C-alpha positions in Angstrom: 45.0 176.0 75.5 47.7 178.7 74.6 49.0 178.7 77.7 50.2 174.4 77.6 52.0 174.6 74.1 53.9 177.6 75.9 54.7 176.3 78.7 55.3 172.9 76.8 58.4 174.9 74.5 60.1 176.3 76.8 60.7 173.6 78.7 61.5 171.7 76.0 63.3 173.8 74.8 65.5 175.1 78.3 66.1 170.9 78.4 69.7 171.3 77.1 70.8 174.2 79.0 71.0 171.4 82.2 73.7 169.7 81.7 77.4 170.6 82.2 79.2 170.4 79.5 82.7 168.3 78.5 85.8 169.8 79.7 87.6 169.9 76.8 90.6 167.3 77.0 93.5 167.8 78.8 97.2 166.7 78.7 98.5 165.7 82.6 97.2 168.7 84.0 94.7 170.2 85.1 91.8 167.6 86.9 94.5 165.5 86.4 92.6 163.3 84.8 93.7 162.6 80.2 91.7 161.7 77.2 87.8 162.5 75.8 85.8 163.1 79.3 82.0 162.1 79.1 79.6 165.2 79.9 77.1 165.1 82.9 74.4 161.7 83.2 71.5 163.1 83.3 69.2 160.5 84.7 70.4 160.4 87.8 67.3 161.3 89.5 65.6 161.5 86.9 63.4 158.1 86.3 62.7 158.6 90.3 61.5 162.0 90.0 59.0 160.4 86.8 58.0 157.3 89.0 57.1 159.5 91.7 55.6 161.4 89.7 53.3 159.1 87.7 52.3 156.2 91.6 51.1 160.6 92.7 49.3 161.1 89.5 47.1 157.7 90.3 47.2 158.0 94.0 45.4 161.6 92.8 43.2 160.0 89.8 42.1 157.3 92.2 40.9 158.9 94.8 38.9 161.1 92.2 37.5 158.1 90.2 35.8 156.8 94.2 34.6 159.8 95.0 32.4 160.2 92.5 31.2 156.4 93.1 
C-alpha cells in the first residue's frame, strides 16, 4: 500500500514539468510573434490516451468476469 501511495505522489508532483514555459514577450524580434503567448496545450493526446486505457481496462475486466463463469 505504501508503494502505491508513493507512486501516486511522485506521479502527481511531476505533472507540472511536462508543459513548456511561456516565452517572454518580444517586440518585433525573436520568434516573429508579439504580445502574450499561450503555453503548450496539455490535452493534445491525453484524452485519447485516457479513452484507450479505459477501453483496455474494460476489456480486461470483461475477460476476467467471463472466465469466472
